[in-house]
C-alpha positions in Angstrom: 2.1 15.1 -15.4 6.2 16.4 -14.2 8.3 13.7 -13.7 6.9 10.8 -11.3 9.6 10.8 -7.6 9.3 9.1 -5.0 10.4 9.8 -1.3 10.8 6.7 1.4 11.4 9.2 4.7 9.7 12.4 6.1 6.8 12.3 4.3 4.5 11.4 7.0 2.6 14.0 6.8 1.9 13.8 2.9 1.2 9.8 2.8 -1.8 11.1 5.4 -3.6 13.6 3.4 -3.2 10.6 -0.3 -4.6 8.4 2.8 -7.7 10.7 4.1 -8.4 11.1 0.8 -8.3 8.2 -1.0 -10.0 6.5 1.9 -12.2 8.5 3.7 -13.4 11.8 1.5 -14.6 9.2 -1.3 -14.6 5.4 -0.4 -16.0 6.7 3.2 -13.8 4.8 5.6 -14.3 6.3 9.4 -11.3 3.5 10.9 -7.8 5.0 8.5 -6.1 5.6 11.3 -4.3 2.8 13.5 -1.4 1.7 16.2 0.1 0.2 12.5 1.0 4.3 12.1 3.3 4.3 15.5 5.9 1.5 13.7 5.1 1.7 9.6 7.5 3.3 6.7 5.6 5.2 3.4 6.4 5.5 0.8 5.4 8.3 -1.0 4.8 8.9 -5.7 4.3 12.6 -6.7 3.7 14.3 -9.7 6.5 18.0 -9.9 5.8 19.0 -6.0 2.4 17.4 -5.6 2.0 13.5 -3.5 -0.6 11.6 -5.7 -0.4 8.4 -4.4 1.5 5.7 -1.4 1.6 2.5 0.7 2.7 1.8 4.5 4.8 -1.4 5.1 5.8 -2.6 8.0 7.6 -6.1 9.6 5.1 -9.2 10.4 4.3 -8.8 13.2 3.9 -11.9 13.8 7.3 -13.2 13.6 8.3 -14.2 10.0 11.5 -14.3 8.6 12.1 -11.6 6.5 8.1 -11.0 5.5 6.6 -7.2 5.3 2.8 -6.6 5.0 2.6 -3.6 2.8 -0.7 -1.5 3.4 -3.2 1.5 3.1 -1.8 1.5 -0.6 -3.6 4.3 -2.2 -3.3 6.6 -6.2 -5.6 9.3 -5.6 -8.4 9.4 -8.9 -6.9 11.7 -11.8 -3.6 9.1 -11.9 -6.0 5.8 -11.5 -4.9 4.1 -14.6 -1.1 5.3 -15.0 0.8 2.6 -14.0 1.0 4.8 -10.6 -0.2 1.9 -8.5 2.4 -0.5 -9.8 4.5 2.5 -8.8 4.0 2.4 -4.7 4.0 -1.7 -4.9 7.4 -1.5 -7.3 8.8 1.6 -3.9 7.4 -1.2 -0.9 8.7 -3.7 -2.7 12.4 -1.9 -2.7 11.6 -0.3 0.9 11.6 -4.0 2.0 13.9 -5.0 0.3 16.5 -2.6 1.4 15.6 -3.8 5.0 16.4 -7.6 3.8 12.9 -8.7 3.6 12.1 -11.5 1.0 8.3 -12.0 1.1 5.0 -9.0 1.0 1.4 -9.8 2.7 -0.9 -7.3 1.9 -5.0 -7.3 2.2 -6.4 -7.0 -0.9 -10.2 -5.7 -1.5 -11.9 -7.5 -4.0 -12.3 -5.4 -5.8 -8.6 -5.1 -6.2 -7.3 -8.4 -5.9 -7.4 -8.3 -10.4 -4.5 -5.6 -9.6 -2.3 -7.1 -7.1 -1.9 -10.3 -9.4 -0.5 -8.2 -12.0 1.9 -7.2 -9.4 2.9 -10.8 -9.4 0.6 -11.1 -5.8 -1.1 -14.5 -5.6 -4.0 -15.3 -2.7 -2.7 -17.0 0.4 -6.5 -18.4 1.4 -9.5 -18.1 -0.2 -11.0 -16.4 3.2 -12.9 -13.5 3.0 -12.4 -11.0 5.7 -13.9 -8.3 5.6 -12.9 -4.3 6.9 -15.1 -2.0 7.7 -17.4 -4.0 5.6 -16.1 -4.6 2.9 -14.8 -8.0 1.0 -11.3 -8.9 1.5 -8.4 -11.6 1.1 -4.9 -11.7 1.7 -2.0 -12.2 -1.4 1.0 -12.5 -0.8 4.8 -12.7 -2.6 7.5 -13.1 -2.9 10.4 -10.2 -3.9 
């Protein structure tokens, strides 16, 4: 692995390519892109010139002050288990803080809840939300 770098601007195409590889090709999701893609910003991690991970963030649409929603967090399969996902979370937190963010919310797939707990997130409720048939849970963290 080369040096890992982070981009928070001019990275939409790379972010989309990582999401397509993880969510569409690997997990077989069909509705990967949505209207939020028009308002969000992305963070992307690179191994040299290769985009290997991404996540998006945007102000809470419910108007909760100083709150950002994180989502579409994805790491290419060969890079999992190498703390790259924690790097994405750290980059999202830094980017949100630069815009005045103090709290982050995310909708975690059931299998990823433990990972987000290791990153400091806590479930906000036990109610299950389904996204493309996958059980998901809202989680939050003060940043």
